[in-house]
C-alpha positions as a printed NumPy array, in Angstrom:
array([[ 58.554,  78.369,  64.069],
       [ 55.968,  76.184,  65.855],
       [ 56.996,  72.593,  66.511],
       [ 55.54 ,  69.812,  64.414],
       [ 53.743,  66.807,  65.916],
       [ 56.839,  64.693,  65.396],
       [ 58.749,  66.957,  67.734],
       [ 56.031,  66.947,  70.41 ],
       [ 55.278,  63.249,  70.305],
       [ 52.179,  63.588,  68.1  ],
       [ 49.54 ,  63.456,  70.83 ],
       [ 48.055,  66.356,  72.746],
       [ 46.584,  65.514,  76.13 ],
       [ 44.042,  67.258,  78.332],
       [ 42.112,  66.618,  81.504],
       [ 38.332,  66.707,  81.182],
       [ 37.146,  65.674,  84.66 ],
       [ 33.72 ,  67.223,  84.085],
       [ 33.088,  65.058,  80.998],
       [ 34.64 ,  61.711,  81.882],
       [ 35.246,  59.633,  84.999],
       [ 38.853,  58.886,  84.122],
       [ 41.414,  60.588,  81.896],
       [ 41.36 ,  59.754,  78.183],
       [ 43.182,  60.827,  75.099],
       [ 41.68 ,  63.558,  72.974],
       [ 41.694,  62.637,  69.323],
       [ 42.742,  65.584,  67.22 ],
       [ 43.696,  65.951,  63.609],
       [ 47.076,  67.289,  62.576],
       [ 45.764,  70.264,  60.633],
       [ 42.505,  71.052,  62.396],
       [ 43.187,  70.706,  66.139],
       [ 44.518,  74.266,  66.437],
       [ 41.114,  75.648,  65.399],
       [ 39.317,  73.669,  68.122],
       [ 41.388,  74.914,  71.076],
       [ 41.331,  78.365,  72.661],
       [ 44.463,  78.398,  74.828],
       [ 46.818,  76.085,  72.968],
       [ 49.695,  78.663,  73.009],
       [ 49.445,  79.276,  76.748],
       [ 49.236,  75.54 ,  77.427],
       [ 52.363,  74.875,  75.353],
       [ 54.237,  77.68 ,  77.125],
       [ 53.35 ,  76.276,  80.544],
       [ 50.99 ,  79.083,  81.607],
       [ 47.822,  76.924,  81.521],
       [ 47.159,  73.545,  83.129],
       [ 44.237,  72.486,  80.874],
       [ 43.256,  72.843,  77.257],
       [ 39.97 ,  74.645,  76.642],
       [ 37.765,  73.67 ,  73.663],
       [ 35.797,  76.114,  71.606],
       [ 32.02 ,  76.009,  71.617],
       [ 30.778,  73.284,  69.287],
       [ 33.928,  71.167,  69.445],
       [ 33.403,  67.588,  70.674],
       [ 36.313,  65.557,  72.097],
       [ 36.698,  62.03 ,  70.704],
       [ 37.94 ,  59.158,  72.882],
       [ 40.701,  57.169,  71.298],
       [ 40.139,  53.449,  70.882],
       [ 42.933,  51.21 ,  72.19 ],
       [ 44.857,  49.717,  69.308],
       [ 47.995,  47.772,  68.762],
       [ 50.969,  48.619,  70.983],
       [ 52.368,  51.931,  69.956],
       [ 55.736,  52.455,  68.471],
       [ 58.163,  53.747,  70.982],
       [ 59.348,  57.173,  69.996],
       [ 63.031,  57.778,  69.711],
       [ 64.661,  58.798,  72.967],
       [ 66.122,  62.209,  73.19 ],
       [ 68.281,  63.777,  75.826],
       [ 66.449,  65.985,  78.25 ],
       [ 67.226,  69.591,  77.552],
       [ 69.433,  71.171,  80.115],
       [ 67.518,  73.327,  82.547],
       [ 69.107,  76.735,  82.976],
       [ 67.986,  79.191,  85.614],
       [ 67.674,  82.506,  83.839],
       [ 68.389,  85.784,  85.553],
       [ 64.951,  86.969,  84.522],
       [ 63.165,  84.207,  86.44 ],
       [ 60.334,  85.327,  88.716],
       [ 59.437,  81.793,  89.851],
       [ 61.445,  78.716,  90.575],
       [ 61.979,  76.409,  87.628],
       [ 59.2  ,  73.725,  87.508],
       [ 60.242,  70.121,  87.962],
       [ 59.783,  68.395,  84.595],
       [ 60.48 ,  64.896,  83.392],
       [ 60.229,  64.363,  79.623],
       [ 60.79 ,  61.049,  77.873],
       [ 60.386,  60.774,  74.155],
       [ 59.628,  64.437,  73.604],
       [ 61.411,  67.311,  71.952],
       [ 61.348,  71.005,  72.799],
       [ 61.66 ,  73.738,  70.269],
       [ 64.575,  76.168,  70.179],
       [ 62.708,  79.447,  70.529],
       [ 59.382,  78.451,  72.086],
       [ 58.723,  77.739,  75.74 ],
       [ 57.18 ,  74.305,  75.952],
       [ 54.552,  73.007,  78.447],
       [ 55.685,  71.157,  81.55 ],
       [ 54.018,  67.709,  81.597],
       [ 54.895,  64.039,  81.916],
       [ 54.894,  61.899,  78.804],
       [ 54.582,  58.102,  78.831],
       [ 56.116,  57.234,  75.464],
       [ 52.928,  57.635,  73.416],
       [ 53.515,  57.138,  69.737],
       [ 52.171,  59.193,  66.878],
       [ 48.575,  58.415,  65.847],
       [ 48.343,  55.753,  68.53 ],
       [ 45.   ,  54.704,  69.937],
       [ 46.348,  53.307,  73.225],
       [ 44.831,  55.064,  76.245],
       [ 47.06 ,  57.335,  78.286],
       [ 48.144,  55.795,  81.599],
       [ 49.326,  58.971,  83.343],
       [ 48.942,  62.484,  82.087],
       [ 48.938,  64.525,  85.273],
       [ 50.19 ,  68.056,  84.885],
       [ 52.748,  69.269,  87.399],
       [ 51.681,  72.103,  89.686],
       [ 53.806,  75.196,  89.275],
       [ 55.629,  76.317,  92.433],
       [ 54.638,  79.456,  94.202],
       [ 56.387,  82.686,  93.355],
       [ 59.295,  83.862,  95.429],
       [ 58.788,  87.07 ,  97.437],
       [ 59.814,  90.22 ,  95.646],
       [ 62.963,  92.038,  96.702],
       [ 62.612,  95.623,  97.755],
       [ 65.555,  98.004,  97.575],
       [ 65.415, 100.106, 100.695],
       [ 68.292, 102.433,  99.866],
       [ 67.292, 106.025,  99.268],
       [ 69.201, 106.458,  96.048],
       [ 68.123, 103.084,  94.785],
       [ 64.37 , 102.956,  94.468],
       [ 62.273,  99.804,  94.828],
       [ 62.3  ,  97.314,  92.011],
       [ 60.833,  93.873,  91.782],
       [ 62.58 ,  90.571,  91.612],
       [ 63.366,  88.709,  88.454],
       [ 61.349,  86.095,  86.596],
       [ 62.23 ,  82.747,  85.083],
       [ 62.608,  81.321,  81.599],
       [ 64.37 ,  78.308,  80.061],
       [ 67.174,  78.77 ,  77.522],
       [ 67.713,  75.601,  75.608],
       [ 69.789,  75.83 ,  72.458],
       [ 72.624,  78.235,  71.649],
       [ 72.599,  80.772,  68.856],
       [ 76.387,  80.836,  68.477],
       [ 78.54 ,  78.077,  66.979],
       [ 81.106,  78.608,  69.724],
       [ 78.519,  78.074,  72.457],
       [ 79.422,  75.824,  75.364],
       [ 76.568,  74.811,  77.698],
       [ 78.838,  74.731,  80.741],
       [ 79.849,  78.368,  80.242],
       [ 76.358,  79.861,  80.164],
       [ 74.686,  79.562,  83.563],
       [ 71.949,  81.999,  84.327],
       [ 72.051,  81.434,  88.082],
       [ 75.528,  80.515,  89.211],
       [ 76.769,  79.391,  92.586],
       [ 79.511,  82.036,  92.423],
       [ 79.125,  85.174,  94.532],
       [ 78.011,  88.299,  92.75 ],
       [ 81.442,  89.982,  92.898],
       [ 83.145,  86.948,  91.333],
       [ 80.816,  86.63 ,  88.342],
       [ 82.033,  87.771,  84.93 ],
       [ 80.483,  90.996,  83.637],
       [ 80.081,  92.325,  80.103],
       [ 79.195,  95.545,  78.288],
       [ 75.751,  95.167,  76.674],
       [ 74.23 ,  97.777,  74.376],
       [ 70.692,  98.917,  75.165],
       [ 69.165,  98.18 ,  71.785],
       [ 70.629,  94.659,  71.78 ],
       [ 69.26 ,  94.   ,  75.259],
       [ 65.755,  95.256,  74.549],
       [ 65.503,  93.008,  71.485],
       [ 65.029,  90.131,  73.911],
       [ 61.844,  91.74 ,  75.265],
       [ 60.206,  92.873,  72.034],
       [ 57.867,  89.905,  71.58 ],
       [ 55.736,  87.949,  73.997],
       [ 56.972,  84.368,  74.529],
       [ 53.332,  83.175,  74.687],
       [ 51.515,  84.844,  71.804],
       [ 54.599,  86.168,  69.967],
       [ 53.112,  89.634,  69.644],
       [ 54.74 ,  92.974,  70.377],
       [ 54.864,  93.789,  74.098],
       [ 55.142,  96.939,  76.186],
       [ 58.58 ,  97.345,  77.742],
       [ 59.436,  99.7  ,  80.584],
       [ 62.947, 100.252,  81.966],
       [ 64.216, 101.744,  85.209],
       [ 67.834, 102.538,  86.035],
       [ 69.806, 103.147,  89.243],
       [ 73.473, 103.724,  88.443],
       [ 74.67 , 100.628,  86.598],
       [ 71.548,  98.7  ,  87.622],
       [ 68.763,  98.213,  85.049],
       [ 65.309,  96.732,  85.634],
       [ 63.118,  95.752,  82.661],
       [ 59.367,  95.178,  82.933],
       [ 57.691,  93.349,  80.039],
       [ 53.901,  93.245,  79.708],
       [ 51.845,  91.807,  76.871],
       [ 48.6  ,  93.748,  76.245],
       [ 47.113,  90.773,  74.362],
       [ 47.546,  87.795,  76.719],
       [ 48.422,  89.651,  79.973],
       [ 51.851,  88.019,  80.158],
       [ 54.134,  89.89 ,  82.584],
       [ 57.648,  89.483,  83.887],
       [ 60.501,  91.507,  85.404],
       [ 64.215,  91.223,  84.721],
       [ 67.124,  92.719,  86.673],
       [ 70.539,  93.278,  85.127],
       [ 72.396,  92.395,  88.34 ],
       [ 71.68 ,  90.754,  91.675],
       [ 71.228,  92.705,  94.868],
       [ 73.384,  92.471,  97.971],
       [ 71.12 ,  93.296, 100.858],
       [ 69.255,  96.245,  99.383],
       [ 72.087,  97.481,  97.13 ],
       [ 72.692,  96.452,  93.5  ],
       [ 75.878,  94.408,  93.396],
       [ 77.282,  96.209,  90.361],
       [ 77.03 ,  99.648,  91.961],
       [ 78.787,  98.489,  95.123],
       [ 81.42 ,  96.539,  93.209],
       [ 82.223,  99.59 ,  91.078],
       [ 82.671, 101.735,  94.191],
       [ 84.974,  99.155,  95.768],
       [ 87.029,  98.852,  92.577],
       [ 87.51 , 102.632,  92.313],
       [ 88.425, 103.03 ,  95.984],
       [ 90.639,  99.962,  96.368],
       [ 92.706, 100.617,  93.247],
       [ 93.372, 104.257,  94.046],
       [ 91.623, 105.413,  90.877],
       [ 89.993, 108.796,  90.455],
       [ 86.21 , 108.745,  90.471],
       [ 85.961, 111.826,  88.27 ],
       [ 88.418, 110.521,  85.681],
       [ 86.48 , 107.262,  85.533],
       [ 83.287, 109.275,  85.175],
       [ 84.734, 110.968,  82.087],
       [ 85.626, 107.575,  80.613],
       [ 82.106, 106.285,  81.233],
       [ 80.615, 109.414,  79.697],
       [ 82.765, 109.015,  76.585],
       [ 81.603, 105.4  ,  76.204],
       [ 77.954, 106.227,  77.024],
       [ 78.163, 103.89 ,  80.013],
       [ 75.8  , 104.58 ,  82.881],
       [ 77.486, 105.266,  86.22 ],
       [ 76.621, 105.913,  89.837],
       [ 76.603, 109.399,  91.343],
       [ 79.439, 110.694,  93.494],
       [ 77.122, 110.83 ,  96.515],
       [ 76.44 , 107.122,  96.072],
       [ 80.168, 106.441,  95.906],
       [ 80.722, 108.364,  99.137],
       [ 77.845, 106.521, 100.799],
       [ 79.309, 103.134,  99.842],
       [ 82.739, 104.227, 101.075],
       [ 81.406, 105.415, 104.406],
       [ 79.107, 102.446, 105.084],
       [ 80.992,  99.482, 103.625],
       [ 84.431, 100.151, 102.112],
       [ 86.245, 102.105, 104.813],
       [ 85.162,  99.799, 107.685],
       [ 86.377,  96.798, 105.664],
       [ 89.741,  98.466, 104.89 ],
       [ 90.39 ,  99.316, 108.543],
       [ 89.466,  95.776, 109.575],
       [ 91.737,  94.231, 106.929],
       [ 94.747,  96.348, 107.938],
       [ 94.269,  95.774, 111.668],
       [ 94.082,  92.042, 111.095],
       [ 97.213,  92.022, 108.901],
       [ 99.074,  94.296, 111.328],
       [ 98.276,  92.086, 114.312],
       [ 99.811,  89.131, 112.475],
       [102.981,  91.096, 111.665],
       [103.408,  92.371, 115.237],
       [102.821,  88.907, 116.647],
       [105.644,  87.527, 114.518],
       [108.007,  90.383, 115.425],
       [107.38 ,  89.882, 119.146],
       [108.951,  86.421, 118.846],
       [112.033,  87.522, 116.86 ],
       [115.373,  89.065, 117.812],
       [117.946,  91.348, 116.153],
       [115.2  ,  93.469, 114.61 ],
       [116.202,  96.639, 112.757],
       [113.41 ,  99.131, 112.165],
       [113.31 , 102.348, 110.199],
       [110.903, 105.265, 110.133],
       [110.204, 108.181, 107.837],
       [107.463, 110.735, 107.278],
       [105.782, 111.718, 104.024],
       [103.829, 114.962, 103.776],
       [100.687, 115.16 , 101.675],
       [101.847, 118.38 , 100.004],
       [105.227, 120.032,  99.355],
       [106.564, 122.904, 101.411],
       [105.33 , 123.982, 104.833],
       [101.613, 123.882, 103.991],
       [101.098, 120.157, 104.587],
       [ 97.81 , 119.174, 106.212],
       [ 98.71 , 115.525, 106.859],
       [101.932, 113.735, 107.628],
       [102.04 , 109.928, 107.349],
       [104.76 , 108.295, 109.436],
       [105.604, 104.74 , 108.401],
       [107.691, 102.189, 110.302],
       [109.34 ,  99.44 , 108.24 ],
       [111.147,  96.231, 109.086],
       [114.325,  96.781, 107.065],
       [115.18 ,  93.076, 106.957],
       [112.026,  92.088, 105.084],
       [110.881,  95.492, 103.699],
       [107.533,  95.122, 105.455],
       [105.437,  98.033, 106.674],
       [104.852,  97.452, 110.397],
       [102.869, 100.541, 111.381],
       [101.327, 103.687, 109.9  ],
       [100.454, 106.827, 111.814],
       [ 98.583, 109.751, 110.275],
       [ 99.211, 113.102, 111.982],
       [ 97.208, 116.236, 111.203],
       [ 98.929, 119.598, 111.31 ],
       [ 96.706, 121.094, 114.033],
       [ 97.256, 118.121, 116.374],
       [100.816, 119.117, 117.245],
       [102.494, 122.452, 117.675],
       [105.923, 121.177, 116.636],
       [107.167, 118.375, 114.43 ],
       [104.692, 115.907, 112.949],
       [107.615, 113.507, 112.43 ],
       [108.34 , 113.313, 116.147],
       [104.657, 112.788, 116.985],
       [104.309, 109.971, 114.441],
       [107.443, 108.261, 115.756],
       [106.201, 108.522, 119.333],
       [102.847, 106.918, 118.476],
       [104.521, 104.085, 116.568],
       [106.93 , 103.293, 119.412],
       [104.048, 103.201, 121.899],
       [102.23 , 100.688, 119.68 ],
       [105.343,  98.493, 119.376],
       [105.853,  98.446, 123.154],
       [102.179,  97.565, 123.7  ],
       [102.634,  94.456, 121.514],
       [105.925,  93.457, 123.14 ],
       [108.148,  94.162, 120.118],
       [111.819,  94.849, 120.947],
       [114.423,  96.004, 118.42 ],
       [118.166,  96.617, 118.382],
       [118.31 ,  99.927, 116.482],
       [116.202, 102.465, 114.666],
       [117.124, 104.129, 111.353],
       [115.843, 107.636, 110.636],
       [116.941, 110.824, 108.915],
       [118.904, 113.633, 110.575],
       [115.927, 115.444, 112.127],
       [117.164, 117.205, 115.338],
       [113.919, 116.662, 117.289],
       [113.912, 112.962, 116.425],
       [117.57 , 112.666, 117.461],
       [116.85 , 114.197, 120.869],
       [113.773, 112.025, 121.426],
       [115.595, 108.767, 120.623],
       [118.607, 109.793, 122.703],
       [116.405, 110.426, 125.741],
       [114.634, 107.099, 125.176],
       [118.001, 105.222, 125.101],
       [117.362, 103.888, 121.6  ],
       [120.298, 103.26 , 119.275],
       [119.861, 105.484, 116.248],
       [121.46 , 105.319, 112.826],
       [121.149, 107.764, 109.971],
       [119.719, 106.837, 106.631],
       [122.492, 106.597, 103.999],
       [120.182, 107.74 , 101.241],
       [119.455, 111.1  , 102.868],
       [123.173, 111.767, 103.516],
       [124.173, 110.813,  99.984],
       [121.448, 112.965,  98.505],
       [122.603, 116.052, 100.401],
       [126.303, 115.59 ,  99.569],
       [125.604, 114.872,  95.887],
       [123.581, 118.064,  95.484],
       [126.413, 120.18 ,  96.899],
       [129.088, 118.526,  94.748],
       [126.966, 118.773,  91.61 ],
       [126.621, 122.508,  92.133],
       [130.398, 122.845,  92.603],
       [131.168, 120.717,  89.524],
       [129.25 , 123.144,  87.338],
       [131.664, 125.94 ,  88.196],
       [134.282, 127.008,  85.675],
       [137.36 , 125.852,  87.578],
       [135.871, 122.6  ,  88.928],
       [134.942, 120.638,  85.808],
       [137.158, 117.713,  86.868],
       [134.719, 116.899,  89.7  ],
       [132.207, 115.739,  87.086],
       [134.268, 112.539,  86.663],
       [134.234, 111.81 ,  90.417],
       [130.593, 112.383,  91.277],
       [129.505, 108.782,  90.678],
       [132.535, 107.39 ,  92.53 ],
       [131.939, 109.574,  95.586],
       [128.286, 108.558,  95.605],
       [129.214, 104.862,  95.626],
       [131.884, 105.55 ,  98.251],
       [129.219, 106.726, 100.728],
       [127.278, 103.456, 100.483],
       [130.456, 101.372, 100.671],
       [131.629, 103.275, 103.76 ],
       [128.348, 102.586, 105.573],
       [128.099,  98.909, 104.611],
       [131.761,  97.881, 105.095],
       [132.365,  99.511, 108.498],
       [131.733,  98.184, 111.973],
       [132.301, 101.346, 114.031],
       [131.886, 105.078, 113.724],
       [135.625, 105.726, 113.747],
       [136.174, 103.314, 110.896],
       [133.436, 105.   , 108.857],
       [135.074, 108.401, 109.251],
       [138.502, 107.011, 108.301],
       [137.176, 105.353, 105.162],
       [135.162, 108.426, 104.275],
       [138.099, 110.85 , 104.434],
       [140.339, 108.448, 102.474],
       [138.6  , 109.573,  99.298],
       [140.578, 112.856,  99.486],
       [143.848, 110.923,  98.976],
       [142.31 , 108.598,  96.43 ],
       [141.342, 111.438,  94.054],
       [145.031, 112.519,  94.079],
       [146.181, 109.002,  93.114],
       [147.457, 108.454,  96.675],
       [146.319, 105.137,  98.159],
       [148.237, 105.069, 101.458],
       [146.641, 106.969, 104.329],
       [147.869, 108.347, 107.651],
       [144.925, 107.065, 109.716],
       [145.883, 103.678, 111.291],
       [142.226, 102.554, 111.294],
       [142.265, 102.464, 107.48 ],
       [145.922, 102.721, 106.365],
       [145.523, 101.724, 102.7  ],
       [142.938, 101.395,  99.957],
       [141.615,  97.877,  99.474],
       [141.49 ,  97.945,  95.671],
       [144.44 ,  96.466,  93.681],
       [147.1  ,  98.799,  92.316],
       [146.263,  99.882,  88.769],
       [147.808, 102.211,  86.213],
       [145.307, 104.763,  84.994],
       [145.04 , 105.498,  81.296],
       [143.437, 108.906,  81.869],
       [145.866, 110.771,  84.097],
       [144.017, 114.043,  83.629],
       [141.234, 112.948,  85.963],
       [143.457, 113.105,  89.087],
       [143.065, 116.205,  91.231],
       [145.96 , 118.182,  92.665],
       [146.16 , 119.665,  96.134],
       [145.68 , 123.405,  96.228],
       [143.515, 123.604,  93.116],
       [140.043, 125.182,  93.431],
       [138.349, 121.871,  92.656],
       [140.215, 119.965,  95.39 ],
       [139.834, 122.728,  97.975],
       [136.079, 122.958,  97.512],
       [135.771, 119.173,  97.543],
       [137.754, 118.955, 100.779],
       [135.608, 121.635, 102.369],
       [132.412, 119.692, 101.665],
       [133.645, 116.213, 102.668],
       [135.34 , 117.328, 105.919],
       [132.492, 119.492, 107.129],
       [131.852, 118.844, 110.845],
       [128.182, 118.171, 110.274],
       [128.905, 115.74 , 107.442],
       [131.502, 113.892, 109.538],
       [129.013, 113.601, 112.383],
       [126.444, 112.128, 110.022],
       [128.957, 109.717, 108.473],
       [129.878, 108.429, 111.928],
       [126.288, 107.312, 112.51 ],
       [125.477, 105.961, 109.041],
       [123.411, 102.8  , 109.127],
       [125.468,  99.63 , 108.537],
       [122.28 ,  97.649, 108.055],
       [120.008,  97.2  , 105.093],
       [119.438, 100.087, 102.72 ],
       [116.317, 102.164, 103.04 ],
       [115.523, 102.423,  99.341],
       [112.29 , 100.554, 100.058],
       [111.014, 103.716, 101.698],
       [111.088, 105.518,  98.384],
       [109.252, 102.631,  96.773],
       [106.564, 102.756,  99.459],
       [106.213, 106.519,  99.122],
       [105.639, 105.994,  95.406],
       [102.849, 103.548,  96.209],
       [101.293, 106.103,  98.566],
       [101.389, 108.66 ,  95.771],
       [ 99.335, 106.306,  93.608],
       [ 96.634, 105.708,  96.222],
       [ 96.605, 109.253,  97.648],
       [ 97.818, 111.837,  95.092],
       [ 99.021, 115.147,  96.492],
       [ 96.738, 117.171,  94.241],
       [ 93.587, 115.63 ,  95.758],
       [ 92.129, 116.694,  99.114],
       [ 90.957, 113.89 , 101.411],
       [ 89.325, 113.757, 104.789],
       [ 91.266, 112.341, 107.732],
       [ 89.548, 108.945, 107.537],
       [ 89.769, 108.849, 103.75 ],
       [ 93.498, 109.574, 103.849],
       [ 94.057, 106.95 , 106.552],
       [ 92.208, 104.242, 104.613],
       [ 94.214, 104.985, 101.472],
       [ 97.436, 104.684, 103.47 ],
       [ 96.265, 101.297, 104.73 ],
       [ 95.56 , 100.206, 101.144],
       [ 99.054, 101.307, 100.101],
       [100.578,  99.313, 102.967],
       [ 98.569,  96.186, 102.094],
       [ 99.621,  96.442,  98.457],
       [103.279,  97.076,  99.304],
       [103.557,  94.234, 101.84 ],
       [102.059,  91.779,  99.368],
       [104.351,  92.735,  96.479],
       [107.566,  93.868,  98.212],
       [109.367,  90.556,  97.68 ],
       [108.349,  89.88 ,  94.087],
       [110.832,  87.719,  92.177],
       [112.464,  88.771,  88.939],
       [110.471,  88.059,  85.805],
       [111.707,  85.389,  83.426],
       [111.976,  85.379,  79.651],
       [110.409,  82.772,  77.388],
       [113.708,  80.871,  77.393],
       [113.799,  80.757,  81.195],
       [116.442,  83.456,  81.74 ],
       [116.137,  86.57 ,  83.919],
       [114.417,  89.547,  82.323],
       [116.077,  92.995,  82.246],
       [115.263,  96.356,  80.755],
       [117.628,  99.09 ,  79.595],
       [117.295, 102.369,  81.499],
       [118.712, 105.675,  80.216],
       [120.115, 107.162,  83.432],
       [121.622, 110.302,  81.866],
       [120.014, 111.528,  78.675],
       [122.783, 114.068,  77.984],
       [125.68 , 111.651,  78.326],
       [123.696, 108.704,  76.951],
       [124.559, 106.56 ,  79.963],
       [122.531, 103.358,  80.011],
       [122.192, 100.692,  82.65 ],
       [120.364,  97.382,  83.018],
       [117.527,  97.082,  85.523],
       [115.835,  93.811,  86.475],
       [112.135,  93.521,  85.69 ],
       [109.995,  92.235,  88.523],
       [107.092,  89.837,  88.108],
       [103.598,  91.247,  87.789],
       [102.076,  92.386,  91.091],
       [ 99.285,  90.429,  92.72 ],
       [ 96.08 ,  91.788,  94.232],
       [ 94.979,  89.178,  96.737],
       [ 94.294,  91.91 ,  99.272],
       [ 91.649,  93.324,  96.925],
       [ 89.959,  89.931,  96.554],
       [ 89.889,  89.556, 100.338],
       [ 88.448,  93.047, 100.635],
       [ 85.641,  92.224,  98.201],
       [ 84.87 ,  89.003, 100.082],
       [ 84.644,  90.857, 103.389],
       [ 82.394,  93.578, 101.984],
       [ 79.959,  91.366, 100.061],
       [ 79.804,  88.477, 102.53 ],
       [ 80.163,  90.146, 105.939],
       [ 80.032,  93.933, 106.063],
       [ 76.815,  94.241, 104.039],
       [ 75.176,  91.551, 106.153],
       [ 76.175,  92.971, 109.554],
       [ 78.28 ,  96.162, 109.532],
       [ 78.14 ,  96.668, 113.323],
       [ 81.401,  94.888, 114.318],
       [ 83.284,  96.618, 111.523],
       [ 81.989, 100.059, 112.441],
       [ 83.413,  99.551, 115.934],
       [ 86.949,  99.707, 114.478],
       [ 86.067, 103.037, 112.859],
       [ 84.713, 104.449, 116.117],
       [ 87.973, 103.611, 117.914],
       [ 89.934, 105.936, 115.592],
       [ 90.507, 109.386, 117.072],
       [ 89.626, 111.783, 114.247],
       [ 90.894, 115.339, 114.897],
       [ 88.933, 118.456, 114.091],
       [ 89.493, 119.844, 110.628],
       [ 91.844, 122.878, 110.613],
       [ 89.239, 125.003, 108.841],
       [ 86.709, 124.479, 111.65 ],
       [ 88.304, 127.24 , 113.743],
       [ 87.429, 129.828, 111.105],
       [ 83.964, 131.174, 110.467],
       [ 82.723, 130.34 , 107.017],
       [ 81.899, 133.493, 105.057],
       [ 78.632, 134.02 , 103.269],
       [ 79.065, 133.163,  99.626],
       [ 76.203, 135.334,  98.415],
       [ 77.596, 138.358, 100.203],
       [ 81.047, 137.873,  98.696],
       [ 79.653, 137.4  ,  95.205],
       [ 77.442, 140.461,  95.479],
       [ 80.338, 142.638,  96.634],
       [ 82.414, 141.434,  93.709],
       [ 79.777, 142.206,  91.103],
       [ 78.855, 145.626,  92.551],
       [ 82.437, 146.952,  92.875],
       [ 82.715, 150.169,  90.776],
       [ 85.722, 150.795,  88.545],
       [ 88.464, 152.897,  90.08 ],
       [ 91.924, 154.156,  89.286],
       [ 95.092, 152.345,  90.256],
       [ 96.719, 153.655,  93.433],
       [100.464, 154.377,  93.451],
       [101.021, 151.771,  96.197],
       [100.471, 148.962,  93.672],
       [103.402, 148.337,  91.353],
       [102.3  , 147.364,  87.87 ],
       [103.974, 146.725,  84.58 ],
       [103.132, 149.215,  81.835],
       [100.016, 148.337,  79.89 ],
       [101.964, 148.48 ,  76.641],
       [104.382, 145.824,  77.938],
       [101.579, 143.528,  79.069],
       [ 99.774, 143.988,  75.782],
       [102.953, 143.239,  73.858],
       [103.693, 140.03 ,  75.802],
       [100.192, 138.617,  75.767],
       [ 99.008, 140.141,  72.488],
       [ 95.6  , 140.816,  74.062],
       [ 93.675, 144.124,  73.828],
       [ 93.246, 145.465,  77.355],
       [ 90.925, 148.242,  78.488],
       [ 91.901, 150.779,  81.115],
       [ 89.136, 149.841,  83.563],
       [ 90.441, 148.112,  86.706],
       [ 88.348, 147.004,  89.66 ],
       [ 89.005, 147.873,  93.293],
       [ 90.063, 144.319,  94.148],
       [ 93.336, 144.968,  92.346],
       [ 94.861, 147.133,  95.077],
       [ 95.045, 144.343,  97.669],
       [ 95.781, 141.457,  95.33 ],
       [ 98.661, 142.518,  93.11 ],
       [ 99.472, 142.102,  89.466],
       [ 97.905, 138.679,  88.94 ],
       [ 94.508, 139.888,  90.092],
       [ 94.843, 143.036,  88.005],
       [ 95.432, 141.083,  84.827],
       [ 92.51 , 138.779,  85.585],
       [ 90.121, 141.619,  86.376],
       [ 90.793, 143.591,  83.224],
       [ 88.195, 143.621,  80.495],
       [ 89.463, 141.638,  77.505]])
C-alpha cells in the first residue's frame, strides 16, 4: 500500500535549478500529482535524486502563508544493515516524517513542513548516495566467483513476537558465532519475487556452492538490480562451508553419515573433496597448534612439581595383530591429565610399537625438564627391560592384573565341581585392589594377597609375620556353605591360580598409587573421535588423537551433577543382567566444549588470514611412508577383465566343499553347478559367492 500524504508530510519537494534561481516548493494536488511525475516511484525508493515532470506539466511556486502547523514528531525508524546490501546505508535525518512498512522511502531532509502549507522550503538538499563497495571474488576452485551483497532497510516486523534488538542484519559478531537457521527455498525466494521500486515481477537467478547460496534479482521494467548472499565469506571461502567442515572434524562425526542426514532433509551440503581441502588447509594446522600450545603449558607446570607419578599405555587402531597405528598416551595419574601422545606406524619399528611410543614420550619429558618418581605400565616384557635399563621405578597396572586373574577364575567357576567359586569372584576382585592400595612394600603385597586362601576357609590367622591376621572384625556367617575346604577341586584350582609364580611376581610390583581407570575412559574418547572401522591417514589419525586429548583434559575433572533439590544425582546400573545385580553410579555434569570454540576462533580469525605459521607445525611432523607404498599397485582394468573372461570349470579335488544339497538346504537358494576358476584358490566363501543364483 502506498503511503498517504499524511504519512509523508504532505509536501513533495524537487530541485529545478534550470527553471529557478533558488529552490522552491512545487505545488501539487493530492490526487493529480502522480500523473504529472515520471519517476515518482524511483524517487520515493531513493534511486533518483530529482523528480522529473511530464511534458506539458507546469510547476507552481507556493506563496508564503501563515506559519505552518508543526507535524507530529515520530521516532526515526531504526536503520538495519541488511545482508543483501550492495552499498553502505545512506545517512538520513528525518523529522516529522513517516516511512511505510513495505516500501523503501526516499532519503532526504525534511524541515517540519506542514500539510498544504505555502511557506517556502528553507533546505531541501538531497543527500548524495555513497559509492558502492568493491565486489568480493571467491578465488577457491570449488567455489566460483559471486558478487557481494546489496543493501535494503527493514523497518517494521511482521511477527507479533518481534524484538528489534534480536534482528540485526549486519552484526558485530564473527561469522562462526552468528546464529544460523534452516530456510526453505520457496520461502526465501518469495522475498525476491517483486521489485521494491515498481512492485512488478522480477527475474531471479540463484547460484549454489555447498551450503552457500547467491541470489541475483533483476527487474526488466525499471532495471533495478541487486545481489544477496546467504552467508558471509571468510577470505575467499563461504563461512558456512568452512564452519560445517570444522564442526564435522572437531566433533568426531562421520562425514558420510551426516551426508545421509542432509540428503534425507533435502539440505544442501559440501562435497567430500571440499571437506578434505578444508581439513588439509585450515583444520589440521589449527588442531596441531592448539595441542602443542596446551601441551607446552602442561609440561611447564610439571617441570616445577615433585612426586609425579606417570602412567603409559598403548591403544591399537584395530584388534589382533593387523594394527596399522598404535597410539601411546602418557597420563599424570594424580590429575588424570594426558601429558603426551605418540602415534607409531607399524612399518616404523620392527618390534614393539609400545616400546617405541614409550621411548619417544620419555625423550620429550626429559627435553622439557620433567622428572617423575615412578612409571605405571602393563606387564609387557620389552617395556619392563627398557625401564629397568633406564633405572626407572616401574609399577604394574592393577587393572590389567585383575582382568587376567578374573578371566581365569571365571572359567574355573563354570566347571561342575567348582560352583562355590562363583560366590568369591567379586571378593577376590576387590581383594586385588585392596592389596595394591593398602601395602607399602612388595613383600607386604604378597602376604596380603596369599591370605585370601585362608580367608575362604574361614581361617583369619595367617603364618606370615608380615600380615599375621585379617583386619576385618570377627563375624559369624549365616551361610556356612560358602566356605571352601582344603583338598576340594575348587580350592585346589583356586590355589593354583593365586600362587602362580608369574602372578606373585606381578602382585609384588602392583602400583600403590592412583588407579588407572582413567586410561579406559580416555580410550573410549579416542574410539569416538577415531573409530576402528574407519581408515585414516597418519596426519588425520594424529589430529583426531589430539582432539581426544583436548576433550579429555577439559572434562576429566567434571563434578557430579545435582538434582533440582540440590542433592547429588545418581543412576541405577544393571551390572549383571542374569543375577539382576544393580548398583548406583554417580552422574557427571554435562561436558564442556571450550576447546572447540577456541579452535573455531583460531581458524576463522588467524589461520584463514595467514596460514603460514600454522603450516610450519605440520611440516615439523615426521610422517612415515604408508605401508602399502612398498607394493606395486595392480591394474584395475586388467584384474576386472580377467575376472569377467574366466571360463567355467570343474571343481578340483584339492578344494574341500560342502555338498551342494547341504548348502541348498541351509540357505534355501537354488544353485547352479557352474563354478568359476577363482574358486580353487579362494575356498568355500568364494565358491558360494561365485555361483549363479
